[in-house]
VEXTOR-127487 format. One record per residue (C-alpha): x, y, z; residue in one letter. Coordinates in steps of 0.001 Angstrom, whole numbers, plus 524288, in hexadecimal, padded with zeros to 5 digits. Last residue first. Layout:
% residues N
XYZa;...
% end
This chain:
% residues 543
E7BAB2653D6219Bq;E6DC9263CC61D6El;E605526306624BBv;E569825ACF62050l;E47FF260BA62774v;E3D982535D62A26r;E30DA25C4462CD7g;E276725815638EAp;E1B9925AE8638CBs;E15D2266F0640A2s;E1394264AA64F0Da;E079226685657B4g;E050A26C6466741g;DF6EC26E98669EEl;DF14627B946651Cy;DEAE02860B66868p;DF95A28C9366A57l;DF9672998467505g;DFE9828F2867EEAr;E07122844E67AD5q;E064127612673CCa;E13922745966BD5p;E13ED277C665E6Bv;E1DFE26E9C657F2l;E25852700F64AB7v;E2D09265C0643FBr;E3A432628163FFFl;E41C9253D563B7De;E50282573E63975h;E560224EF162EA8v;E66772514962F72v;E715C255516265Ct;E7E0B257AF630F3p;E7F11263DF63723g;E81112722463765p;E74E327B3663FDDa;E672327A1763974f;E62372862763731a;E548128D5663DB6y;E48E129543639E9r;E3CC02917663F5Cl;E2EA92952B63D82h;E218529699642B1f;E119F2997D63CADr;E066329A5B644C6g;DFD602A30463DC2h;E08102AFE864240r;E142D2AA00649ABg;E17A929DCA64EBBt;E239229E3F65A6Bd;E2E4929446657F7a;E388628A6965F5Fv;E428F2821565CADa;E4A182757365F4Bf;E3E3826BF866546t;E408C25E5C663DBv;E38A82537566049w;E3BFE245CC6650Er;E40F223AF765BCFg;E4FE623D8065E5Al;E4ED424A19659D4a;E4166250F065289l;E434E25E0064DF2g;E38E3269F665555q;E3625276C2652C3f;E2ACD27AA765E1Ee;E20DD285DE65BCFv;E1EC128F29664D1l;E0F3E29670661FBt;E16392A6B46611Bg;E0B922ABCE6578Fp;DFDC02A4E965A64l;DF8422989665577v;DE8D7297F6653FCa;DE8EB29B2664426p;DECAC28D04642F0g;DF663284AC63F93a;E063B2847764646i;E0F0F28A2F63C9Ea;E1CF02875263606g;E2B2128A256301Ar;E37A328545632E3f;E41D928F5E62CB5v;E4E9028C49627B5y;E5CAA2923162B8Aa;E68C528B2B624D2a;E72A82846A62C0Eg;E6F83276D46299Br;E6857276D761AA1q;E5A59272FF61C93i;E51582691F61606v;E4417266C66169Er;E3F5A2734661C59p;E37972733B62683f;E288D277B662874r;E1E8C2774063327a;E10CE2740C63658w;E0AFD2755C64365v;DFC1C26EA3643DDr;DF89C272BE65280a;DF11A268E965A1Br;DE2AD26BC565D59v;DDCD6269FF66B67l;DCDA82693D66C48l;DC99F2692667BE6r;DBA3C268B567FDAa;DB36027051688A4v;DA5A226E7A68EDBs;D9B492794C69511s;D8D9F276A569ACCa;D87012825D69EC0p;D83DF282F96AC17p;D77632833C6AA56q;D77B727B0B69DD8a;D72EF2854269100g;D7FB928A6268F15p;D86F827DB66894Ey;D9434280A468728v;DA019279E767F62v;DADB427CEE68114r;DB89027AD767646v;DC68B27B5D67B06l;DD02D27E6E67077r;DD9EE27A1466738s;DDBCF2821065B7Ap;DD3932815464F44g;DCBD52743D648D5g;DBDFB27921648C6p;DB4A527193654CDi;DA7F926B3E64FE3h;D9CD526ACA65520l;D94E72614665C9As;D887625EE766568f;D816B256A766D20l;D766F25790678F4g;D6E8624B3E67293q;D65AD2533666B80s;D70A825B2F664D4s;D770F265A266BA6t;D78AF2747066541v;D85CB27BF16626Ea;D8D57284F4663A2s;D9B0C289BF65D79a;DA962290186604Fl;DA8B329B4066B35l;DB43B29FB066DECq;DBB5129CF867D15w;DC5CD2A4D267F86r;DD4092A17068723d;DDC8E29EDD67C24s;DE6FE2953E677ABn;DDD38289C467927t;DD2E128D4E66EE8a;DC7962903A6760Eq;DB8892897D670FFs;DABB428BEC67331l;D9F072827167033v;D91D8287FF6774Ft;D872D27EC96783Ev;D77A02806B67412s;D71B4274C86790Fg;D676526F4666E1Fs;D65B426189675C6s;D6AC225FE26835Ei;D6CCA2513268612p;D690924A776921Ft;D7348245D669CDAg;D6D5524A446A929d;D75FF258086A9EBa;D721A25CBB69AFFs;D79D125611690E4l;D811B25F3668603l;D8A222592067CA9r;D974D25B2C674D8g;D9E3A257FE66786v;DA8752623C6634Cl;DAE1625D6865733w;DBC3725EDA655F6r;DC4A82686F64D0Bg;DD2D12654864469s;DD9F726FB463F28g;DE53826D3E64810y;DE3C425EC864BE9a;DDB23259C665631v;DDAE12574C665EBv;DCFDD2544966EDBa;DCAF52573467AA9r;DBC372561667F7Ar;DBBA324943678ADa;DB4F92425566EDCg;DA7C323B3666AC6r;DA17D2403F65BADg;D97A62489765C92y;D9DE524F8B65044s;DABD52487F64DECr;DB8D22497965291s;DB4DA24AF866095s;DB5B725634669A2l;DAE6C2532D67637w;DA3E325B9B67C18v;D9B0A259C168ACAt;D913C2626168FCCl;D87F725E0969BF6r;D7CDD2681769E5Fa;D799126EDA6AD18p;D6DCF274856ACECg;D633727B996A505s;D613E278DC6970Cr;D55CE26F58698FEp;D587426196692CBp;D523525D736862Eq;D4C192529C68457g;D3FF425A106806Dp;D43102682867D0Fv;D3F912722668727g;D46E927C6C6828Ea;D4D7C278266736Es;D479C285856722Es;D50B628D7E67A3Cs;D4ECB29319687B5g;D496529EB068E72a;D550D2A5E4690C2v;D54802AF6F69B00d;D5E552B98C69B5Ev;D68212BDCE6A6F7t;D73482C71A6A06Ef;D80022C8A86A75Bt;D86FE2D76C6A408a;D904A2D76E69814s;D9CE82D4DC6983Fs;DA8BE2D9526927Cs;DB6A02D33B68D1Aq;DC40C2D94F68E66n;DCA712D063697BDa;DC1862C5C36947Fe;DC8F02C4E968659s;DC46C2C3A667897l;DCFDE2CE1E6769Et;DC7082D14A6690Ea;DBCFE2D730673E3d;DB4EA2CFFF67CA5q;DA4152D11868030v;D9E452CA3F68994v;D8E4E2C89368A5Bv;D89DA2C0B069533q;D7BF72B8EC696D1f;D75682B0DF6A255r;D6B7F2A9B26A172h;D5D1A2A74E6A844a;D55CE29D0E6A3D5g;D546829193698ABp;D5F9A28AA769647a;D67FF2906D68B87l;D6B74289D167D78g;D5FC7290DB67805s;D66BB2A12767B2Dt;D6CFC2A07266D2Fd;D74392ADA166CD8y;D75A72B79066298s;D7EEB2C38B662F6f;D7CDF2D16A65ECBt;D88432DBDA65B10e;D8EBA2E92565F14q;D9C852E8CE6603Ev;DA7122F20166284s;DB4D62F2C966186l;DB27C2E7B86539Ep;DBEB02DC3C65775c;DCC8D2DA3F651BEp;DD2CA2E91C655FEv;DE1312E6D6654CFa;DDE7B2DF17648A5v;DE3D52D2146438Bt;DDBD72C87565041y;DDDE02BB3A64F4Bp;DD4772BA3465517t;DC7F52BF6D651C0h;DC21C2CD2064ED1c;DC82B2D1346428Dt;DBB4F2CD5663933g;DB8492DBFF63626e;DAA272DBCA63814a;DAABB2D38E64581d;D9E552D05264BA0a;DA2132CBF865955v;DA5992BE4165D1Fp;D9A642BA0566584y;D9DF92AE8766E2Fs;D95152A683675F3q;D8E4A2A0AA68306a;D9AC82A2A668C03l;D948C29F57697A1q;D913D2A7116A425g;D81D22A4796A2D5d;D82602A87969502v;D8EEC2B0F4690A3y;D8F1C2B73A68257l;D9B002BA1867D82l;D9DA92C7D0673C7v;DA9FC2C74D66AE8r;DB35A2CF6D6639Ea;DB26F2DEAE668C2v;DBFA22E5E86656Dg;DCDD82E64F66706p;DCF1B2F24266FF8g;DC3D82FB7167388v;DB73E2F1A8673BFd;DA8262F26F67206s;D9AD72EAEB674C8a;D8E062EB7567252n;D88FF2DE3A671BBv;D7A472D97A66CE1t;D74C22CD3E6715Bf;D6CA82C22E668D4t;D64132B73566CFFq;D61462AA7966888v;D58A02A21967017g;D50AB2A59B67AB1s;D4E132B0E4683E2i;D481E2B573690B2p;D43D02C31C69323q;D4A202CEFB699FDs;D57932CAC969A20s;D5A2E2CD3B68D56n;D69382CB136899Fl;D65912C18167E83l;D5CC62CB986790Cp;D679C2D4AC6771Bg;D70F42DE6967F7Ag;D80212DF486819Av;D85FF2EE38682BEa;D92D82F688683DEn;D9BD42E91968572l;DA8B72EF3968455a;DB4E52E78068249v;DBF4E2E6F668BE2p;DCBFF2F24B68B6Aq;DDA352EF9968A6Et;DDA422E6BC67E98a;DE7962DFE267F73s;DEE002DF4167104l;DF7902D5E466B21t;DFCC22D88C6601Di;E03362CD0265578d;E0D3B2D2BC64B4Ea;E0D652C97F640B5y;E19852CAFB6368Bs;E1F6E2D6B463900i;E2AA52DB3662F15s;E33AB2E5D763325f;E3D282EEB862E00a;E483E2F97B62E5Ca;E511A2FFA462507a;E4D2C2F886618C4t;E51DD2F87B609FAs;E60B02F67560F13s;E6AD52FD4A60879g;E6B143093A60F09t;E66E23042361D73t;E6B1131343624BCs;E6B573134063239p;E612F319EA63A85c;E61613275F63F32s;E5BD932CC364B13q;E581E321BB65003g;E4A5331CAE64E39d;E4B4E3141064215c;E3F3330B2B641E9f;E39972FEC363E37a;E2DD52FCDD643EBr;E22F92F55B64C02v;E16F42FE7C653E0q;E10462F8E365DF9i;E046F3002F66517a;DFF5F301C467292g;E06472FB3867BB7t;E03682FA1468A91p;E0E7D2F448690F4q;E185D2E7A569027t;E121D2E4156852Fa;E13492D6A367F66q;E1E7E2D32867394w;E21642C8FA66B6Bn;E29A92CC6A65F8Fl;E2C422C22065735t;E386C2BF6B64BCAg;E437A2BE4B65665q;E4C3B2C04664A71g;E46742CE8E64726n;E4C992D309654B3l;E5B7B2CE5565067s;E591C2D3356437Aa;E54BC2E10164A0Cc;E5F7F2E2BD65414p;E6A172DFA2647F3s;E639F2E8A063F28a;E61AC2F3DD64807g;E57E52F8D9652C5i;E506E2F03D659ACc;E41382EF7D65F90f;E3A842E6C86650Ce;E2AFF2E93366E56a;E2DED2F7CE66E97w;E2CF9301CB6786Cg;E24DA30B5A67F55y;E20BE3140867497y;E197C31FE5673EFy;E225A3263766A46g;E162E32C636618En;E17B8320D265681g;E0E98317D665E2Cp;E02D531E5D662A3e;E048531E0767172a;DF89D319F467BCCw;DFC8D30C3167AAFp;E09D930C3767D19y;E12D430A5D6723By;E1C1D2FDEB66DD6l;E25D82FCEF66339f;E28382F22765B29v;E37602F32A655C0g;E40DD2F67E64B41y;E4CE92FD986481Fg;E55EB3037863FA7w;E60A030AA0646D1g;E661B3168164E99n;E617F3138465CABp;E65473085E65BB4y;E6D353028165261s;E6EAE3042364425g;E6B442FB60639FFg;E5FB62F785630F9g;E51D92EFDB63474i;E4E5F2E48562EF2a;E44352DCB263541s;E3EDF2D15C62CF6d;E35ED2CAB5636A3s;E2B1D2CD8E641D9r;E20ED2C620648CCg;E19312CEA365322m;E14492C8D965F18r;E0EBE2D5DB66554l;E07932D7F9674E4g;DFF822E0BA67D3Dv;DFBCF2EB0E672F4i;DF14F2F3E567984t;DE2132F4266775Ct;DD6672FDC66786Fg;DD9E73046266CCBq;DE17F2FCC16631Dp;DF0122F91966479a;DF92A3010E65A99n;E03732F94665258f;E0C852FE71649AEg;E154F2FB7563CECw;E217D30053638FAg;E2AA6309C863397d;E32023164863B1Br;E3D2231E88638E7g;E4093325AF64409a;E4C0D32B9263F21q;E4FA63295863051p;E5B5F322CE62C91a;E5C3C3282261DA0a;E569B31C4A61742q;E5BC530F8D61023g;E52CF307326154Cg;E44823072061668a;E3DB930609622D8i;E36222F8696241Eq;E28012F4B5628DDa;E1FA82E6E66296Es;E14322E02A62BBCf;E12382CFE6628F7g;E10A52C72061D34g;E04372BE2D61C9Eg;DFD2C2C6EB611F3d;DF4D12CE6D61AA6a;E01A22CEA36244Cc;E08C62D78861900n;E09602E60761E1Dd;E14392ECDC61ACFt;E1B0B2FA0761DA2t;E25193029D617CAa;E2FEC30BE761C35g;E381831A0E616D2t;E3AC4320C0622B6v;E388332E4662680s;E338232B94632FFg;E25743233C6366At;E1E86317AC62E45l;E136930FB963341y;E0ACE302DA6304Ep;E013E2FFCF639C7y;DFD752F41063F78w;DECB12F1A2645AEg;DEDC02E317640EEs;DE6DD2E90963213s;DF3332EEC062F4Fr;DFBAA2E35663330a;DF3242DC17626EEs;DEB192D0B4627BEq;DECE02C3C1626D9g;DF2F22C1A763530n;DFDBB2CAE463356c;DFB2C2D0F764274t;DF28E2C9F564CE8y;DEBAA2D28C655C9v;DEE292CC9166393t;DE4DD2CE0766F57y;DE2DC2D0AA67C66d;DD9F42D345687F8a;DE1952CAB469131a;DE60A2D6F0696FAa;DF7332D77869629s;E013D2D49E69FDAa;E0D082DC0269E8Aa;E18A62D55C69606a;E242E2D19669C57a;E2FA22D5E06921Da;E345B2C98268C13t;E33AD2CC3B67E66l;E319B2BF8F675CDf;E3AA72BB7566E4Cv;E355A2B1A266193a;E3C792A7FC65D1Bl;E483B2A8B0653B2a;E4A1729BC464DE0i;E588E299C3649EFt;E58F328C0D64ECFv;E65A12831164C21v;E624A2752364AEAv;E6C782692164E6Ba;E634825D8465100p;E624D25CC166050t;E563C265F066362y;E580426DE9670BFt;E4CC726CAB67837p;E448A2792767A48l;E45472830568459k;E3639289C6687C7r;E35822963967F05r;E32302A2336880Fm;
% end
């Protein structure tokens, strides 16, 4: 639901069609979900969609996603009213998954005349997981219309945001004639058609990833270990595939390993239905030199492409005797056991002083600087620290880098530009492991294009975008005008693909006047940036 917006005092008639969301209560889905983004630099077919044509009709499908367009289907006009003629696109959930949501942008639909049940129509049809699409085992539709006027009204809504209320295994989007006969469209080149600009499908993985075997020198408890050691993981999955391996030391995340990805698709945002390999047999390494001599507990965890704890699997705990590193016993260096003090801050330069919280412009980074001391204040040199990051719109920590302290216990590394995030530094060589967190906040960068001159009564489109690959479709933007020294919101819109948005409106009759307009992106859940606004634009509105 949109919040109630204040009235904008200048006379502006807004004609934007805001996204309409289905109000049916969605069934609670498992936490192990992932989204497949379509038309994100590759063809719809590559993302798992397939075209089809059934019945005695002449039709065509197109796929221009890889070229920056969308994908579409149409049934040619001037035909002899076929029965059960269908042309469209379908998507089947991979084995081990179900469809739980669809966000789809569609436009340019053209539906011929007629009314239910004997008219040309358009619909998004839903199928049970155990049914093959086309065999009649569908249970309903996400949207549906028959006839020129109803379909034109549906088309004006622009965006479909559907969530499953029962298990769904397949979706078909189609233009159709399902009646005994359909009206003639003689004189028209198209009887029924639709165009999809993007169709992002959320899938739920129904089974956890399987950790079949682990082993190797790192996990060998028969003799003490030291230095860099390896371990081997054998894992498999029925669903989105195995995405990464996590190594925990003494209950703390020590390192995260992405699996080998021959296809180059096992990274977010996902653009294929099965983004990661279904089986993995791979060897990884870990440097034990940062651990204190003595017994340590190692555990291996594997995660599927949902990157969710709900679907991960863990090994047994291996208790291993670590002999220590080559730096043990160095004069002046405290033993790596017992408590330690770890302090971190964000600075504009390496080794510069700063604070644990910093605000930067979009595209800017900061230096992460820290110091590691023993409990009595003695610098810990050659200490290995692990740096993790977590975007503010995510609940997952990702391995960012590692660093080694100097003789003064200092370390620094540059945090590159990106979204707002938490940065956590862990020193596992202390008992208990020492950690510290800093917060890097990034202002959103917004641009908008306003025409310089507008004629009253004519509809114009304002366009713009929020910079950054982390901006998801559906982010709220507010169009504002300057009135009596205050910015007042007069309309809202949602972003589509790649953070883009637009507003279509017309100024009501009135005198010639200059308006100053801008676009505001408020801070909101799901947006990994602070709020931001575009540069104001001055628009001359002619009488």
